[in-house]
C-alpha positions as CSV (number, residue, x, y, z in Angstrom):
1,M,-0.2,6.0,-18.6
2,D,-0.1,4.7,-22.2
3,Q,-3.3,2.9,-22.7
4,N,-2.4,1.7,-26.2
5,K,0.8,0.0,-25.0
6,I,-1.2,-1.8,-22.3
7,K,-3.8,-3.0,-24.8
8,E,-1.0,-4.2,-27.2
9,G,0.7,-6.0,-24.3
10,V,-2.5,-7.7,-23.3
11,K,-3.1,-8.9,-26.9
12,L,0.4,-10.3,-27.0
13,I,-0.1,-12.2,-23.7
14,L,-3.4,-13.6,-24.9
15,E,-1.8,-14.7,-28.2
16,G,1.2,-16.1,-26.2
17,I,-1.0,-18.4,-24.1
18,G,-2.8,-19.6,-27.3
19,E,-6.0,-17.6,-27.2
20,D,-7.8,-16.2,-30.2
21,V,-7.9,-12.4,-29.6
22,T,-10.8,-12.1,-32.0
23,R,-13.0,-14.4,-29.9
24,E,-16.1,-12.7,-28.7
25,G,-15.4,-12.9,-25.0
26,L,-11.9,-11.4,-25.5
27,L,-12.6,-8.6,-27.9
28,D,-12.9,-5.9,-25.2
29,T,-10.5,-7.5,-22.8
30,P,-7.4,-5.4,-23.7
31,D,-9.5,-2.2,-23.2
32,R,-10.9,-3.4,-19.9
33,I,-7.4,-4.3,-18.6
34,A,-6.0,-1.0,-19.7
35,R,-8.7,0.8,-17.8
36,M,-8.2,-1.5,-14.8
37,Y,-4.4,-0.6,-14.7
38,E,-5.3,3.1,-14.8
39,E,-7.1,2.5,-11.5
40,I,-4.8,0.1,-9.7
41,A,-1.6,1.9,-10.8
42,A,-2.9,5.4,-9.9
43,G,-0.2,5.8,-7.2
44,Y,2.3,6.8,-9.8
45,T,0.5,10.1,-10.4
46,D,-0.2,10.9,-6.7
47,S,2.2,12.1,-4.0
48,A,2.5,11.8,-0.2
49,A,3.1,15.6,0.0
50,T,-0.3,16.2,-1.5
51,Q,-2.1,13.8,0.8
52,L,-0.4,15.0,4.0
53,A,-0.6,18.8,3.1
54,K,-3.7,19.6,5.2
55,R,-2.7,19.7,8.8
56,F,-4.2,20.8,12.2
57,H,-2.3,22.2,15.1
58,V,-2.4,20.2,18.4
59,D,-0.7,20.4,21.7
60,N,-1.2,16.6,22.2
61,T,1.8,14.3,22.0
62,D,0.0,11.1,22.6
63,I,0.0,8.3,20.1
64,V,-2.4,8.6,17.2
65,L,-3.2,5.1,15.7
66,E,-5.3,4.2,12.7
67,K,-5.6,0.4,12.2
68,D,-7.4,-2.1,10.0
69,I,-6.7,0.0,6.9
70,H,-7.4,-2.4,4.1
71,F,-5.3,-2.2,1.0
72,Y,-4.7,-3.9,-2.4
73,S,-1.4,-3.8,-4.2
74,M,0.4,-5.6,-7.0
75,C,3.6,-7.6,-6.5
76,E,6.3,-6.3,-8.8
77,H,7.8,-9.8,-9.3
78,H,4.7,-11.6,-10.7
79,M,2.2,-8.7,-11.2
80,L,-0.3,-10.6,-9.0
81,P,-2.2,-8.9,-6.1
82,F,-1.3,-8.8,-2.5
83,Y,-3.7,-7.5,0.0
84,G,-4.3,-7.1,3.7
85,E,-4.5,-4.6,6.5
86,L,-2.1,-2.2,8.0
87,A,-1.8,0.1,11.0
88,I,-0.1,3.5,11.3
89,A,0.8,5.1,14.6
90,Y,2.6,8.4,15.1
91,I,3.4,10.8,17.8
92,P,2.4,14.3,16.8
93,N,5.0,17.1,16.9
94,G,2.6,20.0,16.9
95,E,0.5,18.9,14.0
96,V,-1.8,16.1,13.0
97,V,-3.4,15.1,9.7
98,G,-7.0,14.1,9.1
99,L,-7.7,10.4,9.6
100,S,-8.7,9.9,6.0
101,K,-5.4,11.3,4.9
102,M,-3.6,8.4,6.5
103,A,-5.6,5.9,4.4
104,R,-5.1,8.1,1.3
105,L,-1.3,8.0,1.9
106,V,-1.5,4.2,1.9
107,E,-3.2,4.3,-1.5
108,V,-0.4,6.5,-2.9
109,Y,2.1,3.7,-2.4
110,A,-0.1,0.6,-2.6
111,R,-1.3,1.6,-6.1
112,R,2.1,0.9,-7.6
113,L,4.0,-2.3,-8.4
114,Q,5.4,-3.0,-5.0
115,L,7.2,-5.2,-2.5
116,Q,5.5,-5.3,0.9
117,E,8.8,-4.4,2.6
118,R,9.2,-1.3,0.5
119,L,5.5,-0.3,1.0
120,T,6.0,-0.4,4.8
121,N,9.1,1.7,4.6
122,E,7.6,4.2,2.1
123,I,4.6,4.9,4.3
124,A,6.8,5.4,7.4
125,D,9.3,7.6,5.6
126,A,6.5,9.7,4.0
127,F,5.1,10.4,7.5
128,M,8.6,11.3,8.9
129,N,9.5,13.5,5.9
130,E,6.2,15.3,5.5
131,L,4.7,15.6,8.9
132,K,7.9,15.5,11.0
133,P,6.3,13.6,14.0
134,K,8.3,12.5,17.0
135,G,8.0,9.0,15.7
136,V,6.0,6.6,13.5
137,M,5.4,2.9,13.4
138,V,3.8,0.9,10.5
139,L,2.7,-2.7,10.6
140,I,1.4,-4.6,7.5
141,R,-0.2,-8.0,7.4
142,A,-0.8,-9.3,3.8
143,E,-1.6,-12.3,1.8
144,H,0.3,-12.6,-1.5
145,M,-1.4,-14.3,-4.5
146,C,2.0,-15.2,-5.9
147,M,2.2,-17.6,-2.9
148,T,-1.4,-18.7,-2.8
149,M,-2.5,-19.3,-6.4
150,R,0.9,-20.2,-8.0
151,G,4.3,-21.5,-6.9
152,I,4.2,-22.9,-3.4
153,K,0.3,-22.6,-3.2
154,K,-0.1,-21.9,0.5
155,P,-3.5,-20.1,0.9
156,G,-3.8,-18.2,4.1
157,A,-0.1,-17.6,4.6
158,K,0.5,-14.0,5.8
159,T,3.6,-11.9,5.5
160,V,4.1,-9.3,8.4
161,T,6.4,-6.3,8.1
162,V,7.0,-3.7,10.7
163,V,8.9,-0.4,10.5
164,K,9.8,1.9,13.4
165,R,11.1,5.5,13.1
166,G,12.0,8.1,15.6
167,A,10.7,7.7,19.2
168,F,9.3,4.2,18.4
169,L,12.8,3.0,17.4
170,E,14.4,4.6,20.4
171,D,11.9,3.6,23.1
172,D,10.7,-0.1,23.3
173,K,7.9,0.9,25.7
174,L,6.3,3.0,22.9
175,A,6.6,0.1,20.5
176,D,4.9,-2.2,23.1
177,T,2.2,0.4,23.5
178,F,1.6,0.3,19.7
179,Y,1.2,-3.5,19.9
180,K,-1.2,-3.3,22.8
181,M,-3.3,-0.7,21.0
182,L,-3.6,-3.1,18.0
183,E,-5.3,-5.5,20.3
184,A,-7.9,-3.0,21.6
């Protein structure tokens, strides 16, 4: 990540909106924002393979669900946050990953400029490609600041995306079980 380019870009934005970049309150703003982007865009230097590498053998083929995983991401269209919760369910095919690895996988993709639809697909595809489960299902509910603080200005509006792969795509009963598990 090029911190100097970010700092220069922030200075240009501040000047563009009519601010004085030498004003006391703004002197350190470009540096603070550059450090902030290093954190919120950390997904570009991480990989799904790294996060899903540690696995454990199981004979179980029942659904594994982790829900209420909170995340924050940035809309690639307006560079404003969107945030919410997601659930990941998968059917093991001889291996499982640690539960924290599921949340870490979310961070790999959420910490990039994103579309919610792409984020949902990337998480599901990473599971299928790396872990090779019998199936995976991902549901995301998020609020987008580009809809709540600008434009249409509809606070509280949620966008829901769902992706099914493998057995969840082939068997509606499994998908129904996923939805029931979300209510538990």
